[in-house]
C-alpha positions in Angstrom: 0.0 -0.1 -0.2 1.3 3.5 -1.0 2.0 5.9 1.7 -0.4 8.9 2.0 1.2 11.9 0.7 1.9 15.0 2.9 1.5 18.7 2.5 2.9 21.0 5.3 1.5 24.5 6.3 3.4 26.7 8.7 2.2 29.8 9.9 3.3 32.4 12.8 2.1 33.8 15.7 3.1 37.3 14.6 0.7 37.5 12.0 -2.5 39.4 12.4 -4.7 37.2 10.2 -4.9 33.7 11.1 -3.9 32.6 7.5 -3.1 28.9 8.6 -6.6 28.1 9.1 -7.5 29.5 5.6 -4.9 27.6 4.0 -6.0 24.6 5.7 -9.6 24.6 4.6 -8.3 25.4 1.0 -5.9 22.2 1.1 -8.4 20.0 2.7 -10.8 20.6 -0.2 -8.5 20.4 -2.8 -6.1 17.6 -1.7 -8.6 15.2 0.0 -6.1 12.3 -0.2 -3.1 14.3 1.3 -2.3 14.1 5.1 -2.1 17.9 6.0 0.1 19.1 8.9 -0.1 22.5 10.2 2.9 23.7 12.5 3.0 27.5 14.0 6.2 29.3 14.9 6.8 32.7 16.5 8.3 34.5 13.3 9.2 34.6 9.9 12.8 33.6 10.6 11.7 30.4 12.0 9.7 29.4 8.9 12.6 27.8 6.9 13.9 25.4 9.8 10.4 24.4 10.5 9.7 23.6 6.8 12.9 21.5 6.6 11.6 19.9 9.7 8.4 19.2 8.0 10.0 18.1 4.4 12.2 16.0 6.6 9.4 14.2 8.0 7.9 13.4 4.5 6.0 16.3 3.3 6.0 16.7 -0.4 5.2 20.3 -0.4 5.0 23.3 2.1 3.1 26.4 2.1 4.6 29.3 4.5 2.5 31.9 5.8 4.4 35.0 7.1 3.7 38.7 8.0 6.2 41.3 7.8 6.1 44.4 10.3 6.4 47.9 9.1 10.2 48.3 10.8 13.4 48.0 8.9 14.4 45.1 11.0 11.2 43.4 10.0 12.1 43.7 6.0 15.7 42.1 6.9 14.0 39.2 8.4 12.2 39.0 5.3 15.4 38.8 3.4 16.6 36.0 5.6 13.1 34.1 5.2 13.4 34.3 1.7 16.9 33.1 0.9 16.4 30.4 3.3 13.1 28.9 1.8 14.7 29.5 -2.0 18.0 27.4 -0.7 15.6 24.7 0.8 13.9 24.3 -2.2 16.9 24.1 -4.2 18.5 21.7 -2.0 15.4 19.4 -1.4 13.8 19.5 -4.7 10.4 20.2 -2.8 7.4 22.7 -3.8 7.6 25.5 -1.1 5.3 28.3 -1.5 6.0 31.4 0.3 2.8 33.5 1.5 4.1 36.7 2.8 1.9 39.9 3.6 3.7 43.1 4.4 2.3 45.2 6.9 2.7 48.5 4.8 1.0 47.0 1.7 -2.2 49.0 3.1 -2.7 51.5 5.9 -6.5 50.2 6.0 -6.6 47.2 8.1 -9.5 45.8 6.5 -7.8 46.1 2.9 -4.7 44.4 4.9 -6.9 41.4 5.9 -8.5 41.0 2.4 -5.1 41.1 1.1 -4.0 38.3 3.7 -7.1 36.2 2.8 -7.0 36.2 -0.7 -3.1 36.1 -1.0 -3.4 32.9 1.0 -6.4 31.3 -0.8 -4.5 32.0 -4.2 -1.4 30.2 -3.1 -2.8 27.5 -1.5 -4.7 26.6 -4.6 -1.5 27.1 -6.6 0.5 24.7 -4.0 -2.4 22.2 -4.7 -2.4 22.5 -8.6 1.6 22.1 -8.5 1.3 19.1 -6.1 -1.6 17.2 -8.6 0.0 18.2 -12.1 3.8 17.9 -11.3 4.5 21.6 -11.8 2.5 21.9 -15.3 -0.8 23.0 -14.0 0.0 26.5 -13.9 1.3 26.8 -17.5 -2.3 28.0 -18.6 -1.7 31.0 -16.2 1.6 32.0 -17.5 1.9 35.6 -18.7 -1.7 36.2 -17.8 -0.7 39.1 -15.0 -2.4 37.0 -12.2 -1.9 38.6 -8.9 -2.4 37.1 -5.4 -4.1 39.4 -2.9 -4.7 41.9 -5.7 -6.9 42.2 -8.6 -5.3 40.6 -11.6 -3.9 43.1 -14.2 -3.9 40.7 -17.3 -1.4 40.3 -20.1 0.0 42.7 -22.4 
């Protein structure tokens, strides 16, 4: 009997929106045959290490859900997160989708919440497509100006 496939969700306590619950709902709907593991870490710098642990435990793909504050130190943490996740993906060959909301994307808290929700849903859908269709599932969207968290802008 084939072992059940696994997808990991990692979110943070620093986030101001519970993006992990949103991703969990989307992935449960789209990947019913997958085991889904959700872990929560304090902040974005902790995401790459936790992603590595989930990959080492057998996850086929990971979605990380981070929130970047407005301070300069938060921007540096984002760079560290980004480099760490790219390196992890390259070294393991696993699909890692990073969903990051920057607190300075909007001064309006309701708009910021909407961005977080829509971006999380869109990227959870992207992860499911990539896992089910071996990376070819997004080809039809190539060059279409698709945005996550904002209105699509369309192709040129």
